[in-house]
Each structure stands twice: as structure tokens, then as C-alpha cells.
C-alpha angles and dihedrals in degrees: 000000000000120000111199132208102002114174107229141171117220103221099178144354124198130183116224136173125233107239094214101045102021088227120140124243134170129232109210125191116208134179120206113233099187097078137345100359097252112191115221135180115212131182119228118194100181116082095209093054094043092053091053090059103077122188116254092021125118122228141176103233136186110224134191122217119199143154119263137179090268100041132277119359124205117197138162110272115262094234122049098347095172111056098174141344109232099190140254125312089215118079116242098031109113120228112257123245 
């Protein structure tokens, strides 16, 4: 199921390396701002997309919700995951282009 236009805050982003393949991926922590402030951890495998998600910036994101072996999985939507960057929550940090 696709969930469109969710206002989120990216609280952290960390680069890691898969031990089996030696390929990089990024764990990104987000907090939803539209409702109850749900904290989610998502995995991003594409460098370009991961670099667009800057910590302490707000975004409108499209998310995908699906079943997995371990329960529910929340990921960035495959098409158009970042709807809009809404700016930093910290004064003095310019909004990205």
C-alpha cells in the first residue's frame, strides 16, 4: 500500500556496509509529523536518494507499506519518494535546492 505526502523529519542518516556483499546502504531514521510522531527506520540503497535526505530537515515523502517475514515494512516509494523538501528545523541552515 502506498501512503502519499507524509510530512516527516529526518532525524539521522548513517552509512553502513552489507557484510555479505560489501555494498553500501544507509539507515535513515524518520519521525512522522502529520499525526502521532511515529519513529521509523528505513533502509535506502541508492546513494543519490540517501544524500538528498539530510538530517534535521523536513520533507513530504511518499512511503510504501508492505508485509515482510518479520512484520510490516515501511520503505520509500519506488516512484517519486521525495515530494518536497520543507527546510531545516535549525535556524541558519539554508534550504537545499
